[in-house]
mmCIF file of the N, C-alpha and C atoms, coordinates in Angstrom:
data_MODEL
# 
_entry.id   MODEL 
# 
loop_
_atom_site.group_PDB 
_atom_site.id 
_atom_site.type_symbol 
_atom_site.label_atom_id 
_atom_site.label_alt_id 
_atom_site.label_comp_id 
_atom_site.label_asym_id 
_atom_site.label_entity_id 
_atom_site.label_seq_id 
_atom_site.pdbx_PDB_ins_code 
_atom_site.Cartn_x 
_atom_site.Cartn_y 
_atom_site.Cartn_z 
_atom_site.occupancy 
_atom_site.B_iso_or_equiv 
_atom_site.pdbx_formal_charge 
_atom_site.auth_seq_id 
_atom_site.auth_comp_id 
_atom_site.auth_asym_id 
_atom_site.auth_atom_id 
_atom_site.pdbx_PDB_model_num 
ATOM 1   N N  . UNK A 1 1  ? 8.192  81.155 39.878  1.00 0.00 ? 1  UNK A N  1 
ATOM 2   C CA . UNK A 1 1  ? 8.938  79.951 40.119  1.00 0.00 ? 1  UNK A CA 1 
ATOM 3   C C  . UNK A 1 1  ? 10.115 79.861 39.160  1.00 0.00 ? 1  UNK A C  1 
ATOM 4   N N  . UNK A 1 2  ? 11.258 79.502 39.667  1.00 0.00 ? 2  UNK A N  1 
ATOM 5   C CA . UNK A 1 2  ? 12.464 79.403 38.844  1.00 0.00 ? 2  UNK A CA 1 
ATOM 6   C C  . UNK A 1 2  ? 12.669 77.980 38.344  1.00 0.00 ? 2  UNK A C  1 
ATOM 7   N N  . UNK A 1 3  ? 13.546 77.865 37.383  1.00 0.00 ? 3  UNK A N  1 
ATOM 8   C CA . UNK A 1 3  ? 13.893 76.560 36.828  1.00 0.00 ? 3  UNK A CA 1 
ATOM 9   C C  . UNK A 1 3  ? 14.995 75.958 37.678  1.00 0.00 ? 3  UNK A C  1 
ATOM 10  N N  . UNK A 1 4  ? 14.801 74.712 38.084  1.00 0.00 ? 4  UNK A N  1 
ATOM 11  C CA . UNK A 1 4  ? 15.806 74.012 38.875  1.00 0.00 ? 4  UNK A CA 1 
ATOM 12  C C  . UNK A 1 4  ? 16.706 73.246 37.914  1.00 0.00 ? 4  UNK A C  1 
ATOM 13  N N  . UNK A 1 5  ? 17.988 73.510 37.987  1.00 0.00 ? 5  UNK A N  1 
ATOM 14  C CA . UNK A 1 5  ? 18.939 72.825 37.107  1.00 0.00 ? 5  UNK A CA 1 
ATOM 15  C C  . UNK A 1 5  ? 19.744 71.832 37.911  1.00 0.00 ? 5  UNK A C  1 
ATOM 16  N N  . UNK A 1 6  ? 19.939 70.678 37.324  1.00 0.00 ? 6  UNK A N  1 
ATOM 17  C CA . UNK A 1 6  ? 20.678 69.611 37.988  1.00 0.00 ? 6  UNK A CA 1 
ATOM 18  C C  . UNK A 1 6  ? 22.174 69.842 37.841  1.00 0.00 ? 6  UNK A C  1 
ATOM 19  N N  . UNK A 1 7  ? 22.938 69.456 38.830  1.00 0.00 ? 7  UNK A N  1 
ATOM 20  C CA . UNK A 1 7  ? 24.385 69.567 38.778  1.00 0.00 ? 7  UNK A CA 1 
ATOM 21  C C  . UNK A 1 7  ? 25.025 68.320 38.155  1.00 0.00 ? 7  UNK A C  1 
ATOM 22  N N  . UNK A 1 8  ? 24.196 67.338 37.816  1.00 0.00 ? 8  UNK A N  1 
ATOM 23  C CA . UNK A 1 8  ? 24.728 66.103 37.231  1.00 0.00 ? 8  UNK A CA 1 
ATOM 24  C C  . UNK A 1 8  ? 25.152 66.344 35.790  1.00 0.00 ? 8  UNK A C  1 
ATOM 25  N N  . UNK A 1 9  ? 26.254 65.711 35.369  1.00 0.00 ? 9  UNK A N  1 
ATOM 26  C CA . UNK A 1 9  ? 26.646 65.853 33.961  1.00 0.00 ? 9  UNK A CA 1 
ATOM 27  C C  . UNK A 1 9  ? 25.658 65.098 33.070  1.00 0.00 ? 9  UNK A C  1 
ATOM 28  N N  . UNK A 1 10 ? 25.537 65.526 31.804  1.00 0.00 ? 10 UNK A N  1 
ATOM 29  C CA . UNK A 1 10 ? 24.599 64.824 30.918  1.00 0.00 ? 10 UNK A CA 1 
ATOM 30  C C  . UNK A 1 10 ? 25.046 63.379 30.681  1.00 0.00 ? 10 UNK A C  1 
ATOM 31  N N  . UNK A 1 11 ? 24.081 62.543 30.416  1.00 0.00 ? 11 UNK A N  1 
ATOM 32  C CA . UNK A 1 11 ? 24.392 61.132 30.174  1.00 0.00 ? 11 UNK A CA 1 
ATOM 33  C C  . UNK A 1 11 ? 25.253 61.023 28.914  1.00 0.00 ? 11 UNK A C  1 
ATOM 34  N N  . UNK A 1 12 ? 26.230 60.110 28.931  1.00 0.00 ? 12 UNK A N  1 
ATOM 35  C CA . UNK A 1 12 ? 27.075 59.971 27.735  1.00 0.00 ? 12 UNK A CA 1 
ATOM 36  C C  . UNK A 1 12 ? 26.261 59.470 26.544  1.00 0.00 ? 12 UNK A C  1 
ATOM 37  N N  . UNK A 1 13 ? 26.671 59.922 25.374  1.00 0.00 ? 13 UNK A N  1 
ATOM 38  C CA . UNK A 1 13 ? 25.985 59.552 24.143  1.00 0.00 ? 13 UNK A CA 1 
ATOM 39  C C  . UNK A 1 13 ? 26.306 58.104 23.800  1.00 0.00 ? 13 UNK A C  1 
ATOM 40  N N  . UNK A 1 14 ? 25.293 57.334 23.449  1.00 0.00 ? 14 UNK A N  1 
ATOM 41  C CA . UNK A 1 14 ? 25.531 55.942 23.080  1.00 0.00 ? 14 UNK A CA 1 
ATOM 42  C C  . UNK A 1 14 ? 26.344 55.884 21.797  1.00 0.00 ? 14 UNK A C  1 
ATOM 43  N N  . UNK A 1 15 ? 27.113 54.824 21.623  1.00 0.00 ? 15 UNK A N  1 
ATOM 44  C CA . UNK A 1 15 ? 28.053 54.721 20.507  1.00 0.00 ? 15 UNK A CA 1 
ATOM 45  C C  . UNK A 1 15 ? 27.371 54.841 19.151  1.00 0.00 ? 15 UNK A C  1 
ATOM 46  N N  . UNK A 1 16 ? 26.153 54.328 19.032  1.00 0.00 ? 16 UNK A N  1 
ATOM 47  C CA . UNK A 1 16 ? 25.500 54.345 17.730  1.00 0.00 ? 16 UNK A CA 1 
ATOM 48  C C  . UNK A 1 16 ? 24.856 55.686 17.394  1.00 0.00 ? 16 UNK A C  1 
ATOM 49  N N  . UNK A 1 17 ? 24.990 56.673 18.257  1.00 0.00 ? 17 UNK A N  1 
ATOM 50  C CA . UNK A 1 17 ? 24.548 58.030 17.939  1.00 0.00 ? 17 UNK A CA 1 
ATOM 51  C C  . UNK A 1 17 ? 25.732 58.972 17.718  1.00 0.00 ? 17 UNK A C  1 
ATOM 52  N N  . UNK A 1 18 ? 26.958 58.482 17.898  1.00 0.00 ? 18 UNK A N  1 
ATOM 53  C CA . UNK A 1 18 ? 28.143 59.309 17.666  1.00 0.00 ? 18 UNK A CA 1 
ATOM 54  C C  . UNK A 1 18 ? 28.342 59.489 16.170  1.00 0.00 ? 18 UNK A C  1 
ATOM 55  N N  . UNK A 1 19 ? 28.755 60.677 15.750  1.00 0.00 ? 19 UNK A N  1 
ATOM 56  C CA . UNK A 1 19 ? 28.835 60.984 14.313  1.00 0.00 ? 19 UNK A CA 1 
ATOM 57  C C  . UNK A 1 19 ? 29.654 60.001 13.478  1.00 0.00 ? 19 UNK A C  1 
ATOM 58  N N  . UNK A 1 20 ? 30.819 59.618 13.940  1.00 0.00 ? 20 UNK A N  1 
ATOM 59  C CA . UNK A 1 20 ? 31.657 58.709 13.147  1.00 0.00 ? 20 UNK A CA 1 
ATOM 60  C C  . UNK A 1 20 ? 30.962 57.369 12.949  1.00 0.00 ? 20 UNK A C  1 
ATOM 61  N N  . UNK A 1 21 ? 30.350 56.853 13.995  1.00 0.00 ? 21 UNK A N  1 
ATOM 62  C CA . UNK A 1 21 ? 29.680 55.559 13.897  1.00 0.00 ? 21 UNK A CA 1 
ATOM 63  C C  . UNK A 1 21 ? 28.416 55.643 13.058  1.00 0.00 ? 21 UNK A C  1 
ATOM 64  N N  . UNK A 1 22 ? 27.721 56.759 13.131  1.00 0.00 ? 22 UNK A N  1 
ATOM 65  C CA . UNK A 1 22 ? 26.521 56.926 12.306  1.00 0.00 ? 22 UNK A CA 1 
ATOM 66  C C  . UNK A 1 22 ? 26.898 56.893 10.829  1.00 0.00 ? 22 UNK A C  1 
ATOM 67  N N  . UNK A 1 23 ? 27.983 57.567 10.471  1.00 0.00 ? 23 UNK A N  1 
ATOM 68  C CA . UNK A 1 23 ? 28.422 57.575 9.075   1.00 0.00 ? 23 UNK A CA 1 
ATOM 69  C C  . UNK A 1 23 ? 28.854 56.184 8.635   1.00 0.00 ? 23 UNK A C  1 
ATOM 70  N N  . UNK A 1 24 ? 29.568 55.456 9.502   1.00 0.00 ? 24 UNK A N  1 
ATOM 71  C CA . UNK A 1 24 ? 29.965 54.076 9.181   1.00 0.00 ? 24 UNK A CA 1 
ATOM 72  C C  . UNK A 1 24 ? 28.732 53.202 8.996   1.00 0.00 ? 24 UNK A C  1 
ATOM 73  N N  . UNK A 1 25 ? 27.786 53.301 9.891   1.00 0.00 ? 25 UNK A N  1 
ATOM 74  C CA . UNK A 1 25 ? 26.559 52.517 9.767   1.00 0.00 ? 25 UNK A CA 1 
ATOM 75  C C  . UNK A 1 25 ? 25.801 52.882 8.500   1.00 0.00 ? 25 UNK A C  1 
ATOM 76  N N  . UNK A 1 26 ? 25.804 54.150 8.157   1.00 0.00 ? 26 UNK A N  1 
ATOM 77  C CA . UNK A 1 26 ? 25.029 54.643 7.022   1.00 0.00 ? 26 UNK A CA 1 
ATOM 78  C C  . UNK A 1 26 ? 25.622 54.225 5.678   1.00 0.00 ? 26 UNK A C  1 
ATOM 79  N N  . UNK A 1 27 ? 26.945 54.280 5.545   1.00 0.00 ? 27 UNK A N  1 
ATOM 80  C CA . UNK A 1 27 ? 27.554 54.052 4.238   1.00 0.00 ? 27 UNK A CA 1 
ATOM 81  C C  . UNK A 1 27 ? 28.273 52.712 4.094   1.00 0.00 ? 27 UNK A C  1 
ATOM 82  N N  . UNK A 1 28 ? 28.478 51.979 5.183   1.00 0.00 ? 28 UNK A N  1 
ATOM 83  C CA . UNK A 1 28 ? 29.222 50.723 5.091   1.00 0.00 ? 28 UNK A CA 1 
ATOM 84  C C  . UNK A 1 28 ? 28.392 49.525 5.549   1.00 0.00 ? 28 UNK A C  1 
ATOM 85  N N  . UNK A 1 29 ? 27.689 49.666 6.642   1.00 0.00 ? 29 UNK A N  1 
ATOM 86  C CA . UNK A 1 29 ? 27.060 48.501 7.260   1.00 0.00 ? 29 UNK A CA 1 
ATOM 87  C C  . UNK A 1 29 ? 25.583 48.350 6.914   1.00 0.00 ? 29 UNK A C  1 
ATOM 88  N N  . UNK A 1 30 ? 24.777 49.326 7.235   1.00 0.00 ? 30 UNK A N  1 
ATOM 89  C CA . UNK A 1 30 ? 23.325 49.180 7.136   1.00 0.00 ? 30 UNK A CA 1 
ATOM 90  C C  . UNK A 1 30 ? 22.671 49.914 5.977   1.00 0.00 ? 30 UNK A C  1 
ATOM 91  N N  . UNK A 1 31 ? 23.354 50.865 5.410   1.00 0.00 ? 31 UNK A N  1 
ATOM 92  C CA . UNK A 1 31 ? 22.749 51.647 4.329   1.00 0.00 ? 31 UNK A CA 1 
ATOM 93  C C  . UNK A 1 31 ? 21.578 52.458 4.844   1.00 0.00 ? 31 UNK A C  1 
ATOM 94  N N  . UNK A 1 32 ? 20.481 52.493 4.092   1.00 0.00 ? 32 UNK A N  1 
ATOM 95  C CA . UNK A 1 32 ? 19.347 53.326 4.501   1.00 0.00 ? 32 UNK A CA 1 
ATOM 96  C C  . UNK A 1 32 ? 18.665 52.847 5.783   1.00 0.00 ? 32 UNK A C  1 
ATOM 97  N N  . UNK A 1 33 ? 18.965 51.641 6.216   1.00 0.00 ? 33 UNK A N  1 
ATOM 98  C CA . UNK A 1 33 ? 18.393 51.177 7.487   1.00 0.00 ? 33 UNK A CA 1 
ATOM 99  C C  . UNK A 1 33 ? 18.994 51.913 8.685   1.00 0.00 ? 33 UNK A C  1 
ATOM 100 N N  . UNK A 1 34 ? 20.084 52.628 8.469   1.00 0.00 ? 34 UNK A N  1 
ATOM 101 C CA . UNK A 1 34 ? 20.715 53.406 9.542   1.00 0.00 ? 34 UNK A CA 1 
ATOM 102 C C  . UNK A 1 34 ? 20.159 54.821 9.640   1.00 0.00 ? 34 UNK A C  1 
ATOM 103 N N  . UNK A 1 35 ? 19.228 55.182 8.782   1.00 0.00 ? 35 UNK A N  1 
ATOM 104 C CA . UNK A 1 35 ? 18.671 56.543 8.818   1.00 0.00 ? 35 UNK A CA 1 
ATOM 105 C C  . UNK A 1 35 ? 18.030 56.905 10.169  1.00 0.00 ? 35 UNK A C  1 
ATOM 106 N N  . UNK A 1 36 ? 17.355 55.981 10.853  1.00 0.00 ? 36 UNK A N  1 
ATOM 107 C CA . UNK A 1 36 ? 16.841 56.364 12.181  1.00 0.00 ? 36 UNK A CA 1 
ATOM 108 C C  . UNK A 1 36 ? 17.944 56.754 13.167  1.00 0.00 ? 36 UNK A C  1 
ATOM 109 N N  . UNK A 1 37 ? 19.108 56.106 13.081  1.00 0.00 ? 37 UNK A N  1 
ATOM 110 C CA . UNK A 1 37 ? 20.219 56.486 13.952  1.00 0.00 ? 37 UNK A CA 1 
ATOM 111 C C  . UNK A 1 37 ? 20.700 57.897 13.616  1.00 0.00 ? 37 UNK A C  1 
ATOM 112 N N  . UNK A 1 38 ? 20.731 58.219 12.333  1.00 0.00 ? 38 UNK A N  1 
ATOM 113 C CA . UNK A 1 38 ? 21.125 59.565 11.913  1.00 0.00 ? 38 UNK A CA 1 
ATOM 114 C C  . UNK A 1 38 ? 20.143 60.600 12.449  1.00 0.00 ? 38 UNK A C  1 
ATOM 115 N N  . UNK A 1 39 ? 18.860 60.351 12.274  1.00 0.00 ? 39 UNK A N  1 
ATOM 116 C CA . UNK A 1 39 ? 17.865 61.359 12.657  1.00 0.00 ? 39 UNK A CA 1 
ATOM 117 C C  . UNK A 1 39 ? 17.669 61.470 14.163  1.00 0.00 ? 39 UNK A C  1 
ATOM 118 N N  . UNK A 1 40 ? 18.028 60.444 14.927  1.00 0.00 ? 40 UNK A N  1 
ATOM 119 C CA . UNK A 1 40 ? 17.919 60.527 16.385  1.00 0.00 ? 40 UNK A CA 1 
ATOM 120 C C  . UNK A 1 40 ? 19.186 61.065 17.036  1.00 0.00 ? 40 UNK A C  1 
ATOM 121 N N  . UNK A 1 41 ? 20.274 61.139 16.283  1.00 0.00 ? 41 UNK A N  1 
ATOM 122 C CA . UNK A 1 41 ? 21.528 61.627 16.838  1.00 0.00 ? 41 UNK A CA 1 
ATOM 123 C C  . UNK A 1 41 ? 21.450 63.130 17.081  1.00 0.00 ? 41 UNK A C  1 
ATOM 124 N N  . UNK A 1 42 ? 21.772 63.575 18.286  1.00 0.00 ? 42 UNK A N  1 
ATOM 125 C CA . UNK A 1 42 ? 21.714 65.015 18.573  1.00 0.00 ? 42 UNK A CA 1 
ATOM 126 C C  . UNK A 1 42 ? 22.932 65.776 18.057  1.00 0.00 ? 42 UNK A C  1 
ATOM 127 N N  . UNK A 1 43 ? 23.933 65.095 17.563  1.00 0.00 ? 43 UNK A N  1 
ATOM 128 C CA . UNK A 1 43 ? 25.177 65.755 17.150  1.00 0.00 ? 43 UNK A CA 1 
ATOM 129 C C  . UNK A 1 43 ? 25.154 66.293 15.716  1.00 0.00 ? 43 UNK A C  1 
ATOM 130 N N  . UNK A 1 44 ? 24.143 65.953 14.948  1.00 0.00 ? 44 UNK A N  1 
ATOM 131 C CA . UNK A 1 44 ? 24.037 66.427 13.569  1.00 0.00 ? 44 UNK A CA 1 
ATOM 132 C C  . UNK A 1 44 ? 22.998 67.545 13.505  1.00 0.00 ? 44 UNK A C  1 
ATOM 133 N N  . UNK A 1 45 ? 23.307 68.575 12.729  1.00 0.00 ? 45 UNK A N  1 
ATOM 134 C CA . UNK A 1 45 ? 22.314 69.630 12.523  1.00 0.00 ? 45 UNK A CA 1 
ATOM 135 C C  . UNK A 1 45 ? 21.270 69.135 11.516  1.00 0.00 ? 45 UNK A C  1 
ATOM 136 N N  . UNK A 1 46 ? 20.136 69.778 11.494  1.00 0.00 ? 46 UNK A N  1 
ATOM 137 C CA . UNK A 1 46 ? 19.067 69.361 10.584  1.00 0.00 ? 46 UNK A CA 1 
ATOM 138 C C  . UNK A 1 46 ? 19.490 69.420 9.110   1.00 0.00 ? 46 UNK A C  1 
ATOM 139 N N  . UNK A 1 47 ? 20.147 70.498 8.654   1.00 0.00 ? 47 UNK A N  1 
ATOM 140 C CA . UNK A 1 47 ? 20.575 70.510 7.248   1.00 0.00 ? 47 UNK A CA 1 
ATOM 141 C C  . UNK A 1 47 ? 21.564 69.384 6.919   1.00 0.00 ? 47 UNK A C  1 
ATOM 142 N N  . UNK A 1 48 ? 22.458 69.081 7.845   1.00 0.00 ? 48 UNK A N  1 
ATOM 143 C CA . UNK A 1 48 ? 23.415 67.992 7.616   1.00 0.00 ? 48 UNK A CA 1 
ATOM 144 C C  . UNK A 1 48 ? 22.699 66.642 7.566   1.00 0.00 ? 48 UNK A C  1 
ATOM 145 N N  . UNK A 1 49 ? 21.667 66.482 8.386   1.00 0.00 ? 49 UNK A N  1 
ATOM 146 C CA . UNK A 1 49 ? 20.885 65.247 8.342   1.00 0.00 ? 49 UNK A CA 1 
ATOM 147 C C  . UNK A 1 49 ? 20.214 65.079 6.982   1.00 0.00 ? 49 UNK A C  1 
ATOM 148 N N  . UNK A 1 50 ? 19.694 66.173 6.443   1.00 0.00 ? 50 UNK A N  1 
ATOM 149 C CA . UNK A 1 50 ? 19.051 66.113 5.128   1.00 0.00 ? 50 UNK A CA 1 
ATOM 150 C C  . UNK A 1 50 ? 20.072 65.756 4.053   1.00 0.00 ? 50 UNK A C  1 
ATOM 151 N N  . UNK A 1 51 ? 21.239 66.397 4.085   1.00 0.00 ? 51 UNK A N  1 
ATOM 152 C CA . UNK A 1 51 ? 22.284 66.115 3.100   1.00 0.00 ? 51 UNK A CA 1 
ATOM 153 C C  . UNK A 1 51 ? 22.742 64.670 3.191   1.00 0.00 ? 51 UNK A C  1 
ATOM 154 N N  . UNK A 1 52 ? 22.986 64.176 4.397   1.00 0.00 ? 52 UNK A N  1 
ATOM 155 C CA . UNK A 1 52 ? 23.425 62.783 4.566   1.00 0.00 ? 52 UNK A CA 1 
ATOM 156 C C  . UNK A 1 52 ? 22.341 61.794 4.148   1.00 0.00 ? 52 UNK A C  1 
ATOM 157 N N  . UNK A 1 53 ? 21.090 62.133 4.375   1.00 0.00 ? 53 UNK A N  1 
ATOM 158 C CA . UNK A 1 53 ? 19.995 61.267 3.937   1.00 0.00 ? 53 UNK A CA 1 
ATOM 159 C C  . UNK A 1 53 ? 19.965 61.162 2.419   1.00 0.00 ? 53 UNK A C  1 
ATOM 160 N N  . UNK A 1 54 ? 20.077 62.294 1.737   1.00 0.00 ? 54 UNK A N  1 
ATOM 161 C CA . UNK A 1 54 ? 20.080 62.293 0.269   1.00 0.00 ? 54 UNK A CA 1 
ATOM 162 C C  . UNK A 1 54 ? 21.284 61.518 -0.262  1.00 0.00 ? 54 UNK A C  1 
ATOM 163 N N  . UNK A 1 55 ? 22.455 61.735 0.336   1.00 0.00 ? 55 UNK A N  1 
ATOM 164 C CA . UNK A 1 55 ? 23.649 61.007 -0.097  1.00 0.00 ? 55 UNK A CA 1 
ATOM 165 C C  . UNK A 1 55 ? 23.510 59.503 0.119   1.00 0.00 ? 55 UNK A C  1 
ATOM 166 N N  . UNK A 1 56 ? 22.962 59.109 1.265   1.00 0.00 ? 56 UNK A N  1 
ATOM 167 C CA . UNK A 1 56 ? 22.794 57.681 1.542   1.00 0.00 ? 56 UNK A CA 1 
ATOM 168 C C  . UNK A 1 56 ? 21.810 57.043 0.567   1.00 0.00 ? 56 UNK A C  1 
ATOM 169 N N  . UNK A 1 57 ? 20.736 57.737 0.241   1.00 0.00 ? 57 UNK A N  1 
ATOM 170 C CA . UNK A 1 57 ? 19.767 57.189 -0.710  1.00 0.00 ? 57 UNK A CA 1 
ATOM 171 C C  . UNK A 1 57 ? 20.351 57.126 -2.124  1.00 0.00 ? 57 UNK A C  1 
ATOM 172 N N  . UNK A 1 58 ? 21.126 58.141 -2.507  1.00 0.00 ? 58 UNK A N  1 
ATOM 173 C CA . UNK A 1 58 ? 21.775 58.119 -3.827  1.00 0.00 ? 58 UNK A CA 1 
ATOM 174 C C  . UNK A 1 58 ? 22.804 57.000 -3.891  1.00 0.00 ? 58 UNK A C  1 
ATOM 175 N N  . UNK A 1 59 ? 23.567 56.823 -2.839  1.00 0.00 ? 59 UNK A N  1 
ATOM 176 C CA . UNK A 1 59 ? 24.577 55.761 -2.765  1.00 0.00 ? 59 UNK A CA 1 
ATOM 177 C C  . UNK A 1 59 ? 23.911 54.387 -2.846  1.00 0.00 ? 59 UNK A C  1 
ATOM 178 N N  . UNK A 1 60 ? 22.818 54.211 -2.151  1.00 0.00 ? 60 UNK A N  1 
ATOM 179 C CA . UNK A 1 60 ? 22.091 52.950 -2.181  1.00 0.00 ? 60 UNK A CA 1 
ATOM 180 C C  . UNK A 1 60 ? 21.526 52.684 -3.573  1.00 0.00 ? 60 UNK A C  1 
ATOM 181 N N  . UNK A 1 61 ? 20.979 53.709 -4.200  1.00 0.00 ? 61 UNK A N  1 
ATOM 182 C CA . UNK A 1 61 ? 20.456 53.562 -5.564  1.00 0.00 ? 61 UNK A CA 1 
ATOM 183 C C  . UNK A 1 61 ? 21.569 53.168 -6.526  1.00 0.00 ? 61 UNK A C  1 
ATOM 184 N N  . UNK A 1 62 ? 22.729 53.799 -6.390  1.00 0.00 ? 62 UNK A N  1 
ATOM 185 C CA . UNK A 1 62 ? 23.879 53.463 -7.227  1.00 0.00 ? 62 UNK A CA 1 
ATOM 186 C C  . UNK A 1 62 ? 24.301 52.012 -7.019  1.00 0.00 ? 62 UNK A C  1 
ATOM 187 N N  . UNK A 1 63 ? 24.366 51.576 -5.781  1.00 0.00 ? 63 UNK A N  1 
ATOM 188 C CA . UNK A 1 63 ? 24.757 50.184 -5.497  1.00 0.00 ? 63 UNK A CA 1 
ATOM 189 C C  . UNK A 1 63 ? 23.750 49.185 -6.053  1.00 0.00 ? 63 UNK A C  1 
ATOM 190 N N  . UNK A 1 64 ? 22.483 49.486 -5.950  1.00 0.00 ? 64 UNK A N  1 
ATOM 191 C CA . UNK A 1 64 ? 21.459 48.587 -6.495  1.00 0.00 ? 64 UNK A CA 1 
ATOM 192 C C  . UNK A 1 64 ? 21.570 48.533 -8.018  1.00 0.00 ? 64 UNK A C  1 
ATOM 193 N N  . UNK A 1 65 ? 21.758 49.678 -8.656  1.00 0.00 ? 65 UNK A N  1 
ATOM 194 C CA . UNK A 1 65 ? 21.911 49.711 -10.106 1.00 0.00 ? 65 UNK A CA 1 
ATOM 195 C C  . UNK A 1 65 ? 23.131 48.931 -10.576 1.00 0.00 ? 65 UNK A C  1 
ATOM 196 N N  . UNK A 1 66 ? 24.240 49.080 -9.881  1.00 0.00 ? 66 UNK A N  1 
ATOM 197 C CA . UNK A 1 66 ? 25.450 48.342 -10.249 1.00 0.00 ? 66 UNK A CA 1 
ATOM 198 C C  . UNK A 1 66 ? 25.292 46.845 -10.002 1.00 0.00 ? 66 UNK A C  1 
ATOM 199 N N  . UNK A 1 67 ? 24.583 46.469 -8.972  1.00 0.00 ? 67 UNK A N  1 
ATOM 200 C CA . UNK A 1 67 ? 24.335 45.057 -8.714  1.00 0.00 ? 67 UNK A CA 1 
ATOM 201 C C  . UNK A 1 67 ? 23.492 44.446 -9.825  1.00 0.00 ? 67 UNK A C  1 
ATOM 202 N N  . UNK A 1 68 ? 22.474 45.168 -10.279 1.00 0.00 ? 68 UNK A N  1 
ATOM 203 C CA . UNK A 1 68 ? 21.638 44.682 -11.381 1.00 0.00 ? 68 UNK A CA 1 
ATOM 204 C C  . UNK A 1 68 ? 22.462 44.571 -12.659 1.00 0.00 ? 68 UNK A C  1 
ATOM 205 N N  . UNK A 1 69 ? 23.288 45.585 -12.940 1.00 0.00 ? 69 UNK A N  1 
ATOM 206 C CA . UNK A 1 69 ? 24.142 45.550 -14.123 1.00 0.00 ? 69 UNK A CA 1 
ATOM 207 C C  . UNK A 1 69 ? 25.117 44.378 -14.080 1.00 0.00 ? 69 UNK A C  1 
ATOM 208 N N  . UNK A 1 70 ? 25.727 44.137 -12.937 1.00 0.00 ? 70 UNK A N  1 
ATOM 209 C CA . UNK A 1 70 ? 26.654 43.022 -12.779 1.00 0.00 ? 70 UNK A CA 1 
ATOM 210 C C  . UNK A 1 70 ? 25.946 41.681 -12.940 1.00 0.00 ? 70 UNK A C  1 
ATOM 211 N N  . UNK A 1 71 ? 24.761 41.553 -12.381 1.00 0.00 ? 71 UNK A N  1 
ATOM 212 C CA . UNK A 1 71 ? 23.990 40.321 -12.517 1.00 0.00 ? 71 UNK A CA 1 
ATOM 213 C C  . UNK A 1 71 ? 23.669 40.032 -13.978 1.00 0.00 ? 71 UNK A C  1 
ATOM 214 N N  . UNK A 1 72 ? 23.252 41.070 -14.714 1.00 0.00 ? 72 UNK A N  1 
ATOM 215 C CA . UNK A 1 72 ? 22.944 40.893 -16.139 1.00 0.00 ? 72 UNK A CA 1 
ATOM 216 C C  . UNK A 1 72 ? 24.188 40.508 -16.929 1.00 0.00 ? 72 UNK A C  1 
ATOM 217 N N  . UNK A 1 73 ? 25.333 41.115 -16.605 1.00 0.00 ? 73 UNK A N  1 
ATOM 218 C CA . UNK A 1 73 ? 26.577 40.788 -17.305 1.00 0.00 ? 73 UNK A CA 1 
ATOM 219 C C  . UNK A 1 73 ? 26.984 39.342 -17.030 1.00 0.00 ? 73 UNK A C  1 
ATOM 220 N N  . UNK A 1 74 ? 26.866 38.895 -15.810 1.00 0.00 ? 74 UNK A N  1 
ATOM 221 C CA . UNK A 1 74 ? 27.238 37.529 -15.457 1.00 0.00 ? 74 UNK A CA 1 
ATOM 222 C C  . UNK A 1 74 ? 26.292 36.532 -16.114 1.00 0.00 ? 74 UNK A C  1 
ATOM 223 N N  . UNK A 1 75 ? 25.000 36.799 -16.103 1.00 0.00 ? 75 UNK A N  1 
ATOM 224 C CA . UNK A 1 75 ? 24.069 35.854 -16.727 1.00 0.00 ? 75 UNK A CA 1 
ATOM 225 C C  . UNK A 1 75 ? 24.262 35.794 -18.237 1.00 0.00 ? 75 UNK A C  1 
ATOM 226 N N  . UNK A 1 76 ? 24.594 36.930 -18.868 1.00 0.00 ? 76 UNK A N  1 
ATOM 227 C CA . UNK A 1 76 ? 24.839 36.876 -20.318 1.00 0.00 ? 76 UNK A CA 1 
ATOM 228 C C  . UNK A 1 76 ? 26.114 36.090 -20.616 1.00 0.00 ? 76 UNK A C  1 
ATOM 229 N N  . UNK A 1 77 ? 27.126 36.220 -19.799 1.00 0.00 ? 77 UNK A N  1 
ATOM 230 C CA . UNK A 1 77 ? 28.351 35.433 -19.983 1.00 0.00 ? 77 UNK A CA 1 
ATOM 231 C C  . UNK A 1 77 ? 28.086 33.950 -19.763 1.00 0.00 ? 77 UNK A C  1 
ATOM 232 N N  . UNK A 1 78 ? 27.247 33.640 -18.783 1.00 0.00 ? 78 UNK A N  1 
ATOM 233 C CA . UNK A 1 78 ? 26.919 32.226 -18.532 1.00 0.00 ? 78 UNK A CA 1 
ATOM 234 C C  . UNK A 1 78 ? 26.118 31.640 -19.699 1.00 0.00 ? 78 UNK A C  1 
ATOM 235 N N  . UNK A 1 79 ? 25.243 32.448 -20.285 1.00 0.00 ? 79 UNK A N  1 
ATOM 236 C CA . UNK A 1 79 ? 24.490 31.991 -21.452 1.00 0.00 ? 79 UNK A CA 1 
ATOM 237 C C  . UNK A 1 79 ? 25.412 31.690 -22.613 1.00 0.00 ? 79 UNK A C  1 
ATOM 238 N N  . UNK A 1 80 ? 26.428 32.521 -22.813 1.00 0.00 ? 80 UNK A N  1 
ATOM 239 C CA . UNK A 1 80 ? 27.393 32.278 -23.884 1.00 0.00 ? 80 UNK A CA 1 
ATOM 240 C C  . UNK A 1 80 ? 28.162 30.990 -23.618 1.00 0.00 ? 80 UNK A C  1 
ATOM 241 N N  . UNK A 1 81 ? 28.537 30.754 -22.394 1.00 0.00 ? 81 UNK A N  1 
ATOM 242 C CA . UNK A 1 81 ? 29.304 29.546 -22.063 1.00 0.00 ? 81 UNK A CA 1 
ATOM 243 C C  . UNK A 1 81 ? 28.456 28.281 -22.178 1.00 0.00 ? 81 UNK A C  1 
ATOM 244 N N  . UNK A 1 82 ? 27.172 28.357 -21.890 1.00 0.00 ? 82 UNK A N  1 
ATOM 245 C CA . UNK A 1 82 ? 26.321 27.159 -21.971 1.00 0.00 ? 82 UNK A CA 1 
ATOM 246 C C  . UNK A 1 82 ? 25.873 26.857 -23.386 1.00 0.00 ? 82 UNK A C  1 
ATOM 247 N N  . UNK A 1 83 ? 26.094 27.771 -24.347 1.00 0.00 ? 83 UNK A N  1 
ATOM 248 C CA . UNK A 1 83 ? 25.719 27.533 -25.727 1.00 0.00 ? 83 UNK A CA 1 
ATOM 249 C C  . UNK A 1 83 ? 26.675 26.577 -26.442 1.00 0.00 ? 83 UNK A C  1 
ATOM 250 N N  . UNK A 1 84 ? 27.819 26.319 -25.871 1.00 0.00 ? 84 UNK A N  1 
ATOM 251 C CA . UNK A 1 84 ? 28.779 25.418 -26.515 1.00 0.00 ? 84 UNK A CA 1 
ATOM 252 C C  . UNK A 1 84 ? 28.358 24.004 -26.443 1.00 0.00 ? 84 UNK A C  1 
# 
């Protein structure tokens, strides 16, 4: 028995699986919550998915660390101002 192939073109890729949008979602909008979109996208190779996952997690860790540092700096400045 042979394989029957359809003459229909493949279904268009949804916008949230396109590479440019996945990167925007990953680094600008959703952060690590966009990782499922990255891993379900057929346009990325497996090694690239791993690299982008590591970069997104490192970027998120950096942002969290900077947010904590900024919060501590602001609270220490507020403490100095309230001591007067």
